N, C-alpha and C positions, 0 to 999 in steps of 0.2 A: 152433398158432402157429409158425412158422420161427424159428430163431434170428436173432439180430442179425447184419447184417452186417459184415465185417471193418473196414470203414472206420468204421462206427458203434462198432467197440469199439476204435479207436484212442484214443490218448492225446489229452485234448481240445485240447492245444498242437498236438500233429500233425494232427489234424482240422482245426483253424483254419489251420493252414499249408496243407494240401491245399485247402481251400474258398478260399483267397485265389487259392490259382493257378488252381483252375478259374475263380473270376470274371476272371480277367485275361483269359482265351480265347484265349490265344496257344500254348498247348503240346498236343501229341498226348498219347495215353495212356501211350506209352513214356517220352515226357519227363517226365509227371506221375509217374510210377511211380520214374523214376531220381532226380529232385530229392527226392522223398519219403524214399526209401531213403538219399540222400548225407546229408539233414538229419536224419533219424531212422533209423539203421542197423537197430533194433530192430521197426520197423513191419512187420507181415507183412500185406501186402496183395496179392491176386492183380490181374491184368490186368483179368479179366472181372468181379471183385468191384469195381474202380474204373470200369469203364464203366458199371456199374449204377448206381453211386452217382452218378457225374457226370450220367447222363441225368435222375435223379430232380432232382439239383440244379439243373440248368440248366431244367428244367420249372418248377420253384418259383421260380427267378430271373426266368423269363419272365413268370410272373403277377404277381410282383411289381413288374416293368417296367410291363406293363399297368396295374395298380393306382396306380403313382406318375404314369404319364401321364394316366390318368384323373383324378387328383386335380389335377395342375397345369393341365387343361383347366377344370376345375370351379372352381378359385382364380382362373384368369383371366377366367372368364365370371362368376362371382360377386363375385369380390373377395376380399382378403385375410381381412375380419371376418365370415366365414361362420358361424363358432360352431356353432350346432346343425346346421346342413348338413353341416359337416366332421365332427362327431361322429357323426352319421349315416351318413356314408360310411365312416368308420373302422368301426364297429359292423357295417353291410353287408359290409365286406371280410373281417372277421373272421367272420362267418356262414357266409359263401361259404364261406372257407377250412375251416371246421368241417365244413359239408356235404360238400365235396370229400373230406375225409379219411375222413368217415363212408361215403361211398360207394365209395371206393377201398379200405376197410378190408374189404368183402365180396368183394375178389377173390381168387383163389386165392393169389396169390404175395404177400399182405398182410404189411406187416412193421411195421404200426402198433401200439403197446401200449396197453394200458390207461393206464399212467403218461402216454404222450403224449397221449391224448385227454383226461386230466383236466388236463393243462397247458393245452391249446388252449381247455377249458370256463373254465379260472382265467382265461386271457388276454382271453377274450370277455367274462366277467363284468368284469374290471377296467376294459375298454375302455367298458362301458355305464355303470360307477360312475362314470368319470372323465368321461363326458359328462353325468351326471347333476349331479355336483359342481359342474361348470363352469355349468350353467343355474341352480342354487341360487345360487352367488357372484353371477353377473350379476344375479340377480333382488333379492339383498340390496343390490348397488352402486345398481341403479335406484331402490329404496326409499330409501336413504340420500339420493341425490342430490334425490328428489322431496321428503323431508322437509325438506331444507337450503333448497331454493329457495322452499318455503312459508313457511318461517321468515323468510326474507330479504324474502320479498313483504308480509307481515304487519309487519315492521319499518317496511319504506318506506310502507306504508298508514298507519301509525300516526304518523309523521313528516309525511307529507302532510296527513293529517287535521289534525294540529295547526296546521300552517301555515295550512291553507285555514279553521279553525275549524268543521271537521264536528262534528256532535254523536257520542256512543259509537254511538247507534242507527245512525246512518248508517254508521259504521265496520263495525259488526256486520253489516249489509247488504252492505257489498262483501265481507267476510271469508266469510261463508256463501254468498252467491250467486254472487260473481263467481270467488273462490277456491275454492269448494266444500269449505271446512273446516266441519265439523259440531261 
């Protein structure tokens, strides 16, 4: 496996600054190098290393924009409360990213480390767990609301039964057969 790129070895603050400049998409390579070296004089990055890093970064940003556009289109189509569908989209996006990284790792100039693959796997697992928790929370809320509604209906039925002079046998019929409480 080859060594890490000079940009990847930069101080995190310097790399963050450089990535911000790249995202701005207003600078040439020379301007990027000049801005980086003026703010971080100790940064050792070659023009070619910066070019390779920017190409990969822009490809990743393009994919993220595509996912964002697709997500916006889905929300427009399905509405804001899509719940499981949004979770499924996130899970699929992370799965697609992981697959892409795995396929690119087989390339001759691969710079993907085992650590990075592990981090991606943890991100995928976290996304799936978040989706599962969300589903469990919604189910618990629905069950609570159902029990509360049944309790209110039973109370109302008891009041009406008393006012109408219904027997307990008639009330039990309505509770069991109409409300479905066994």
